[in-house]
C-alpha positions as CSV (number, residue, x, y, z in Angstrom):
1,M,4.3,17.2,-5.0
2,S,1.1,18.6,-6.4
3,M,-0.1,22.2,-6.3
4,L,-3.0,21.3,-3.8
5,T,-0.5,19.3,-1.6
6,T,1.7,22.3,-1.6
7,V,-1.1,24.6,-0.7
8,A,-2.4,22.1,2.0
9,T,1.2,22.2,3.4
10,L,1.4,25.8,3.7
11,R,-2.1,26.0,5.2
12,A,-1.0,23.4,7.8
13,T,1.9,25.6,8.6
14,Q,-0.4,28.6,8.9
15,T,-3.0,26.9,11.1
16,G,-0.8,24.6,13.0
17,R,-2.9,21.6,12.1
18,A,-2.6,18.8,9.3
19,Q,-5.0,19.5,6.4
20,P,-6.9,16.9,4.6
21,L,-5.6,15.7,1.2
22,T,-8.6,13.4,0.5
23,T,-12.3,13.1,1.3
24,V,-12.2,9.2,1.5
25,R,-9.7,6.7,2.7
26,H,-7.9,4.8,-0.1
27,Q,-6.6,2.0,1.8
28,H,-8.3,-0.8,3.4
29,L,-7.6,-1.1,7.2
30,D,-8.5,-4.4,9.0
31,A,-10.2,-4.0,12.5
32,K,-7.2,-6.1,13.8
33,P,-4.2,-6.0,11.5
34,F,-0.9,-7.8,12.4
35,V,1.1,-5.0,14.0
36,L,4.9,-5.4,13.8
37,V,7.3,-2.8,15.6
38,P,10.9,-3.9,15.1
39,L,14.3,-2.7,16.5
40,T,17.6,-3.5,15.0
41,L,21.0,-3.4,16.6
42,A,22.9,-0.1,16.1
43,G,25.5,-0.4,13.3
44,E,23.9,-3.5,11.6
45,A,21.0,-3.0,9.2
46,C,19.2,-6.1,10.1
47,A,20.3,-7.7,13.4
48,P,17.2,-8.2,15.2
49,L,17.1,-6.6,18.8
50,A,13.5,-6.7,19.7
51,A,10.0,-6.4,18.4
52,L,6.5,-5.9,19.6
53,A,4.1,-8.0,17.4
54,G,0.5,-9.2,17.5
55,T,-3.2,-8.3,16.7
56,D,-4.4,-7.2,20.2
57,P,-3.7,-3.5,20.9
58,Q,-3.7,-4.0,24.7
59,H,-1.6,-7.0,24.8
60,P,1.2,-7.1,22.4
61,T,3.9,-9.9,22.5
62,L,7.6,-8.8,23.2
63,L,10.4,-10.6,21.5
64,T,13.9,-9.6,22.3
65,V,17.4,-10.8,21.7
66,R,19.6,-10.3,24.8
67,Q,22.8,-11.1,22.8
68,P,22.1,-9.6,19.4
69,R,25.5,-10.8,17.8
70,D,24.7,-14.5,18.9
71,R,23.6,-16.4,15.6
72,T,21.6,-18.9,17.6
73,M,19.5,-16.1,19.5
74,R,19.0,-14.2,16.2
75,F,17.3,-17.4,14.6
76,R,15.4,-18.0,18.1
77,F,14.0,-14.6,17.7
78,V,12.8,-15.4,13.9
79,E,11.4,-18.6,15.2
80,E,9.5,-16.8,17.9
81,L,8.3,-14.3,15.2
82,G,7.0,-16.9,13.1
83,A,5.4,-18.7,16.0
84,L,3.1,-15.5,15.9
85,L,2.9,-14.5,12.2
86,L,2.3,-18.0,10.6
87,P,-0.6,-19.0,12.6
88,Y,-2.2,-15.6,11.8
89,I,-1.5,-16.3,8.1
90,E,-3.2,-19.7,8.4
91,D,-6.2,-18.3,10.3
92,C,-6.7,-16.0,7.2
93,R,-6.8,-19.0,4.9
94,A,-9.2,-20.9,7.2
95,E,-12.4,-19.4,5.5
96,T,-12.9,-19.4,1.8
97,E,-15.4,-18.4,-0.8
98,T,-16.3,-19.7,-4.1
99,Y,-16.1,-17.2,-7.2
100,T,-16.4,-17.7,-10.9
101,A,-13.2,-17.2,-13.0
102,G,-13.0,-16.5,-16.9
103,R,-15.6,-15.3,-19.3
104,G,-18.2,-16.6,-21.6
105,K,-18.0,-20.4,-22.0
106,E,-14.5,-20.6,-20.4
107,T,-15.5,-20.1,-16.9
108,E,-14.7,-22.2,-13.8
109,E,-15.5,-22.2,-10.1
110,R,-12.5,-21.5,-7.8
111,E,-11.9,-20.9,-4.2
112,R,-10.1,-18.0,-2.6
113,A,-9.5,-16.7,1.0
114,L,-12.2,-14.8,2.6
115,H,-9.6,-12.7,4.5
116,A,-6.1,-11.6,3.4
117,P,-3.4,-10.8,6.1
118,Q,-2.5,-7.1,6.7
119,L,1.0,-6.3,8.1
120,L,1.1,-2.9,9.7
121,V,4.6,-1.4,10.5
122,P,5.4,2.1,11.7
123,N,7.2,3.6,8.7
124,G,8.8,2.8,5.4
125,E,12.2,1.7,7.2
126,G,10.0,-1.0,8.6
127,I,9.2,-2.4,5.2
128,A,12.8,-2.3,4.3
129,Y,13.6,-4.3,7.4
130,L,11.0,-6.8,6.3
131,R,12.6,-7.3,3.1
132,L,16.1,-7.7,4.6
133,L,14.9,-10.1,7.2
134,G,13.2,-12.3,4.6
135,R,16.2,-12.2,2.5
136,L,18.4,-13.3,5.3
137,T,15.9,-16.2,6.3
138,R,14.0,-17.7,3.2
139,L,17.2,-19.4,1.8
140,R,18.2,-21.3,5.1
141,A,18.5,-25.1,5.2
142,T,16.4,-27.1,7.6
143,E,19.0,-30.0,7.6
144,G,22.6,-30.4,7.5
145,P,25.3,-28.7,9.7
146,H,23.7,-25.1,9.5
147,A,20.0,-26.3,10.0
148,V,17.4,-24.0,11.2
149,H,13.9,-24.4,12.3
150,P,11.4,-25.1,9.5
151,D,9.4,-22.0,10.5
152,V,12.6,-19.7,9.7
153,P,12.6,-20.2,5.8
154,T,9.0,-20.4,5.7
155,L,8.6,-17.1,7.5
156,G,11.4,-15.5,5.2
157,K,9.3,-16.5,2.2
158,W,6.3,-14.7,3.6
159,L,8.1,-11.7,4.7
160,T,9.6,-11.4,1.2
161,W,6.1,-11.7,-0.3
162,F,4.8,-8.9,2.1
163,A,7.7,-6.7,1.2
164,D,6.9,-7.3,-2.5
165,Q,3.3,-6.3,-2.1
166,A,4.3,-3.1,-0.4
167,E,5.5,-1.7,-3.8
168,F,2.1,-1.8,-5.2
169,P,0.2,1.3,-4.3
170,G,-3.2,-0.2,-4.4
171,S,-2.3,-3.1,-2.1
172,S,-3.3,-3.0,1.5
173,T,-1.4,-6.2,2.4
174,T,1.6,-4.4,3.7
175,L,1.2,-0.8,5.0
176,A,3.4,1.8,6.6
177,A,1.6,4.0,9.2
178,T,3.3,7.0,8.2
179,R,2.6,6.5,4.5
180,V,-1.0,6.0,5.1
181,L,-1.5,9.0,7.2
182,T,0.6,11.3,5.0
183,A,-1.4,10.1,1.9
184,H,-4.5,11.5,3.4
185,W,-3.3,14.7,5.4
186,A,-0.7,17.2,4.7
187,T,1.4,18.2,7.7
188,G,3.5,21.6,8.1
189,Q,6.8,19.9,8.0
190,S,9.0,18.3,5.4
191,S,8.7,15.0,3.8
192,A,11.7,13.7,5.7
193,E,10.1,14.8,8.9
194,D,6.9,13.0,7.9
195,S,8.7,9.6,8.4
196,H,8.4,10.3,12.1
197,L,5.3,8.5,13.0
198,A,4.9,10.4,16.3
199,A,5.2,13.9,14.6
200,V,2.7,13.0,11.9
201,V,0.1,11.9,14.5
202,A,0.8,15.0,16.4
203,W,0.0,17.3,13.4
204,I,-3.2,15.3,12.6
205,D,-4.5,15.0,16.2
206,P,-2.6,17.4,18.6
207,P,-3.5,16.7,22.3
208,G,-5.3,19.2,24.4
209,G,-6.4,21.6,21.7
210,R,-2.6,22.5,21.1
211,S,-1.1,23.4,17.6
212,G,0.4,20.4,15.7
213,A,3.7,22.3,15.2
214,D,4.0,22.6,19.1
215,A,3.0,18.9,19.6
216,A,5.3,17.6,17.0
217,R,8.2,19.6,18.2
218,E,8.0,17.9,21.5
219,T,8.1,14.4,19.7
220,E,11.8,15.2,18.8
221,D,12.8,14.5,22.2
222,P,13.9,10.7,22.4
223,L,13.2,10.5,26.1
224,V,9.7,11.6,25.6
225,C,8.9,9.9,22.4
226,P,11.4,7.1,21.5
227,P,12.2,6.6,17.6
228,A,9.6,4.5,15.8
229,G,12.4,2.1,14.6
230,P,13.9,0.0,13.4
231,A,16.9,2.2,14.4
232,T,17.3,3.1,17.9
233,D,18.4,6.4,19.6
234,P,22.3,6.7,20.3
235,G,21.6,7.8,23.9
236,F,19.7,4.4,24.4
237,D,22.2,2.5,22.6
238,G,24.7,3.5,25.3
239,I,22.4,2.0,28.1
240,L,21.9,-1.1,26.1
241,H,25.7,-1.5,25.7
242,D,26.2,-1.5,29.4
243,L,23.3,-4.0,30.0
244,F,24.6,-6.4,27.1
245,A,28.0,-6.3,28.8
246,R,26.6,-7.2,32.1
247,Y,24.6,-9.9,30.8
248,A,27.5,-11.5,29.2
249,E,29.6,-11.4,32.3
250,T,27.1,-12.8,34.8
251,E,25.5,-15.9,35.2
252,G,22.5,-17.6,37.0
253,R,19.8,-15.5,38.7
254,V,21.9,-12.2,38.4
255,R,22.1,-12.8,34.5
256,E,18.2,-13.4,34.4
257,R,17.7,-10.4,36.3
258,V,19.9,-8.4,33.8
259,G,18.0,-10.0,31.0
260,E,14.7,-8.9,32.6
261,R,16.1,-5.2,32.8
262,I,17.0,-5.6,29.0
263,D,13.5,-6.6,28.2
264,Q,12.1,-3.7,30.2
265,A,14.2,-1.2,28.5
266,L,13.2,-2.5,25.0
267,Q,9.6,-2.6,26.0
268,G,9.9,1.0,27.0
269,Q,11.3,2.0,23.6
270,L,8.9,-0.1,21.7
271,R,5.4,0.5,23.6
272,P,5.1,4.2,22.6
273,T,5.3,3.3,18.9
274,W,2.9,0.4,19.3
275,D,0.3,2.8,20.8
276,L,0.9,5.3,18.1
277,I,0.3,2.7,15.1
278,W,-3.1,1.9,16.6
279,R,-3.9,5.5,17.2
280,G,-3.0,6.3,13.6
281,A,-5.1,3.5,12.2
282,G,-8.0,4.9,14.1
283,L,-7.5,8.2,12.7
284,A,-7.3,6.7,9.2
285,R,-10.5,4.7,9.9
286,S,-12.4,7.9,10.5
287,L,-12.5,8.5,6.9
288,P,-15.1,6.7,4.8
289,E,-13.7,4.1,2.6
290,G,-13.4,4.8,-1.1
291,E,-15.5,3.0,-3.6
292,H,-12.7,1.0,-5.2
293,V,-10.9,0.0,-2.0
294,A,-13.0,-3.2,-1.7
295,A,-12.2,-4.5,-5.2
296,R,-8.6,-3.7,-4.6
297,R,-8.8,-5.8,-1.3
298,T,-10.4,-8.7,-3.2
299,F,-7.4,-8.6,-5.5
300,D,-5.2,-8.8,-2.3
301,R,-7.1,-11.9,-1.3
302,Q,-6.6,-13.5,-4.8
303,L,-3.0,-13.0,-4.7
304,F,-2.6,-14.2,-1.2
305,T,-4.6,-17.4,-2.1
306,D,-2.3,-17.8,-5.1
307,Y,0.9,-17.7,-3.2
308,A,-0.2,-19.7,-0.3
309,A,-1.1,-22.4,-2.8
310,Y,2.2,-22.1,-4.5
311,L,4.0,-22.6,-1.4
312,D,1.8,-25.7,-0.5
313,E,2.5,-27.1,-4.0
314,H,6.2,-26.2,-4.6
315,G,7.5,-24.4,-1.6
316,H,10.5,-22.8,-3.6
317,P,11.9,-19.5,-2.2
318,Q,12.0,-16.4,-4.1
319,G,15.3,-16.1,-6.0
320,R,18.2,-13.6,-5.2
321,R,17.2,-11.7,-8.3
322,D,14.4,-11.6,-11.0
323,R,15.1,-13.3,-14.3
324,A,14.4,-11.4,-17.5
325,V,10.8,-12.2,-18.0
326,G,10.0,-12.0,-14.4
327,A,11.6,-8.7,-14.0
328,A,9.8,-7.4,-17.0
329,R,6.4,-8.7,-15.9
330,R,6.8,-7.2,-12.5
331,L,7.8,-3.8,-13.9
332,A,4.7,-4.1,-16.2
333,Q,2.5,-5.0,-13.3
334,L,3.7,-2.0,-11.1
335,E,3.2,0.4,-14.1
336,K,-0.3,-1.0,-14.5
337,A,-1.0,-1.0,-10.8
338,V,0.3,2.8,-10.3
339,A,-1.9,4.1,-13.3
340,R,-5.1,2.2,-12.2
341,Y,-4.7,3.3,-8.6
342,E,-4.1,7.0,-9.4
343,A,-7.2,6.7,-11.7
344,E,-9.3,5.1,-9.0
345,R,-8.4,7.5,-6.4
346,A,-9.5,10.4,-8.5
347,Y,-12.9,8.6,-9.5
348,D,-13.6,8.1,-5.8
349,D,-12.4,11.4,-4.6
350,P,-13.3,14.9,-5.8
351,L,-10.4,16.4,-3.9
352,V,-7.9,14.1,-5.7
353,M,-9.7,14.9,-9.0
354,A,-9.2,18.5,-8.3
355,Q,-5.5,18.0,-8.7
356,Y,-5.9,16.6,-12.2
357,E,-8.1,19.9,-13.1
358,L,-5.3,21.9,-12.2
359,T,-2.9,19.9,-14.5
360,G,-5.3,19.9,-17.4
361,E,-6.1,16.1,-17.2
362,A,-9.8,16.9,-16.2
363,F,-12.4,19.5,-16.2
364,S,-15.7,20.2,-14.5
365,G,-18.7,22.3,-15.6
366,T,-22.4,22.1,-16.0
367,V,-24.5,20.7,-18.7
368,V,-26.1,23.6,-20.7
369,A,-27.5,21.6,-23.5
370,R,-27.9,18.0,-24.8
371,E,-29.1,16.3,-28.0
372,E,-30.5,12.9,-27.3
373,N,-31.4,12.2,-31.0
374,H,-27.9,12.6,-32.3
375,F,-26.6,10.0,-34.8
376,V,-23.5,9.5,-36.8
377,P,-22.8,7.4,-40.1
378,G,-22.0,3.8,-39.7
379,A,-21.0,0.9,-41.8
380,R,-24.6,-0.5,-42.2
381,S,-26.7,2.1,-40.6
382,P,-26.5,5.3,-38.4
383,R,-25.3,4.9,-35.0
384,W,-26.6,6.5,-32.0
385,R,-24.3,8.9,-30.3
386,P,-26.0,11.4,-28.1
387,T,-24.2,14.6,-27.3
388,I,-24.0,17.1,-24.3
389,T,-22.6,20.5,-24.1
390,V,-20.6,21.5,-20.8
391,H,-19.9,24.9,-19.8
392,T,-16.5,24.9,-17.7
393,D,-15.4,27.3,-15.1
394,R,-12.1,27.7,-16.7
395,P,-10.2,26.6,-20.1
396,T,-10.2,22.8,-20.1
397,G,-6.7,22.5,-21.8
398,L,-7.9,19.5,-23.7
399,S,-8.2,19.4,-27.6
400,T,-10.9,17.7,-29.8
401,R,-11.0,14.0,-30.4
402,T,-9.6,13.4,-26.9
403,K,-11.3,10.6,-25.1
404,V,-12.6,11.1,-21.6
405,T,-14.8,9.4,-19.0
406,S,-17.1,10.7,-16.2
407,P,-16.5,9.2,-12.7
408,A,-20.3,9.5,-12.2
409,R,-20.8,7.2,-15.4
410,P,-17.7,5.1,-15.8
411,G,-19.2,2.7,-18.2
412,Q,-19.8,5.4,-20.6
413,S,-17.0,6.8,-22.9
414,A,-17.0,10.2,-24.3
415,E,-15.2,12.1,-27.1
416,I,-14.7,15.9,-27.2
417,I,-15.8,16.9,-30.8
418,E,-15.8,20.7,-30.1
419,V,-14.2,23.2,-27.9
420,T,-15.5,26.8,-28.0
421,P,-13.8,29.4,-25.8
422,H,-16.2,31.7,-24.1
423,D,-15.2,34.7,-21.8
424,G,-12.3,32.6,-20.1
425,T,-14.2,29.6,-19.9
426,D,-15.2,26.8,-22.4
427,L,-18.2,25.3,-24.1
428,V,-17.3,21.5,-24.6
429,V,-19.3,19.4,-26.8
430,L,-19.0,15.7,-25.8
431,Q,-20.3,12.6,-28.1
432,L,-21.3,9.7,-25.8
433,K,-21.1,6.0,-26.4
434,G,-22.3,3.1,-24.2
435,G,-23.6,3.3,-20.8
436,F,-27.2,3.3,-21.9
437,A,-28.2,-0.1,-20.5
438,R,-27.5,-1.6,-23.7
439,K,-30.0,0.3,-25.6
440,Q,-29.0,1.3,-29.3
441,K,-31.5,4.2,-29.8
442,P,-33.4,6.8,-27.7
443,P,-34.8,7.5,-25.4
444,A,-31.9,7.0,-23.1
445,P,-32.8,5.1,-19.7
446,P,-33.2,7.5,-16.7
447,G,-30.1,8.7,-15.3
448,T,-27.8,7.5,-18.0
449,L,-27.7,10.7,-20.0
450,A,-26.8,13.8,-18.0
451,E,-29.5,16.3,-17.8
452,V,-29.2,20.1,-18.4
453,G,-28.1,21.8,-15.2
454,E,-26.3,18.9,-13.9
455,P,-22.7,19.2,-12.7
456,V,-20.3,16.9,-14.4
457,T,-16.6,16.1,-14.3
458,Y,-14.7,14.4,-17.1
459,T,-11.1,13.2,-17.2
460,V,-8.6,11.5,-19.5
461,L,-7.6,9.0,-16.7
462,D,-8.7,5.6,-17.7
463,L,-9.6,2.6,-15.4
464,S,-9.2,0.0,-18.2
465,T,-5.2,0.0,-18.1
466,V,-3.8,-3.0,-20.2
467,M,-0.5,-4.8,-19.5
468,A,1.9,-5.4,-22.3
469,K,1.9,-9.0,-23.4
470,L,4.9,-10.9,-22.4
471,P,6.1,-14.6,-22.9
472,A,5.6,-17.1,-20.3
473,E,8.7,-18.0,-18.1
474,E,9.0,-21.2,-19.9
475,D,9.2,-19.4,-23.1
476,T,12.1,-17.1,-22.2
477,P,14.5,-16.9,-25.3
478,W,18.1,-18.0,-24.9
479,T,19.2,-14.5,-25.4
480,H,17.6,-13.6,-22.1
481,G,18.9,-16.6,-20.0
482,G,16.5,-19.3,-21.2
483,P,13.5,-20.8,-19.3
484,R,13.6,-19.7,-15.6
485,K,14.4,-22.7,-13.1
486,P,12.9,-22.5,-9.6
487,Y,15.5,-21.1,-7.2
488,E,16.9,-23.9,-5.0
489,P,18.9,-22.8,-1.9
490,T,22.7,-23.9,-2.1
491,D,25.1,-24.8,0.7
492,E,26.5,-21.2,0.4
493,D,23.0,-19.9,1.3
494,A,22.9,-22.1,4.5
495,E,26.3,-20.8,5.6
496,E,25.7,-17.2,4.7
497,E,26.7,-14.9,7.4
498,W,23.8,-12.7,8.9
499,E,25.0,-9.2,7.5
């Protein structure tokens, strides 16, 4: 937790209302995402019990399993979920756009989806549920003694992909409502309590002008506000146990009436969370979208297009575990994504950048002097490197020869060539390179060189992150298992117990 987050949390405790951590929204939110609110059977990590799903806030689709320990009913639940989610995915693929890939002479025209799917669940536990459900369904056989409907393994592959995308902080493909909200507001409660969606929403938008603390305290009553899942409340489990017992003992119309009571009970547990997700999404949409969010969403669309094409061409499910090169590449991709996302957040948001100023990774000040006609020796001729002098409000904490960049001019690099302490502040001389509309000599085009009196911010955070070079999968050395073979489900996978 950063210092500013700590201060905001204390401030929320004092005022009784959540405090903003950002000035813009750093995730893309579709107007109509696919919302999924799952419930699981008590005592089993992934036994499906019920779910509300769909893209219409007013008319969700209820899916239930009236005998959760029945294998056939479990897979029927997955089929019904696939009948909702798979057409939504296909609708996202329906419209495409043409773009140019590559650089220079090595360019080509490609197609990608105009829309990427967005799956919205209540909390981080909901994402863990997606991963488990994908793991238990993507390897199933569609032929033989343990055959399942073809939609089951297809849905499992997509659920696994959705869960994988959730690990990348810049992705907006799979989002947990609690994580989105707490990334933009600080509540006056612990991080563990922040996994309770109703409490988080209460802190941000308490009803009737009441304090967030009082409103959040009321959400602790499961009768007033059922848990956001996938786990159920123990008191509700007792009610379900009796209903399940009656359902198993009865037949005909009596059994159907008991089944309807089960559905009504599950609907009552799910609907409050369903409404809270849409309410939370509306709160997040009230913030303007950050500048780099659109580019990250374009990358989401590219990844979605590539994976859909892979399934069309090969259809192989994800393996039980990554091979050597695949694991190394995924780790490198995660490291790159985290570094770039943190840098883009700071570039888009002065409140986020302020956190890096406190840690000495950025500084702000006012330009007090500039030398436009500054040149440095070059191999053949002097090179144009104008300088500016920035007066900071506090010591910068950065040394000479440090490379920095300004969010206002991200295409222009700067190097600190002198730092002079001055009455508890600093005078920082920066030598600039690039960002002058390709001009190689003065005068600088208007706006490309900071003016005297202009407030500026510089940071060591770099948007141009580079991933380490790794061999192709087919070139994996024998010391690391040799070339990777596509994972083929075995008979054991088809017979695997649902646990």
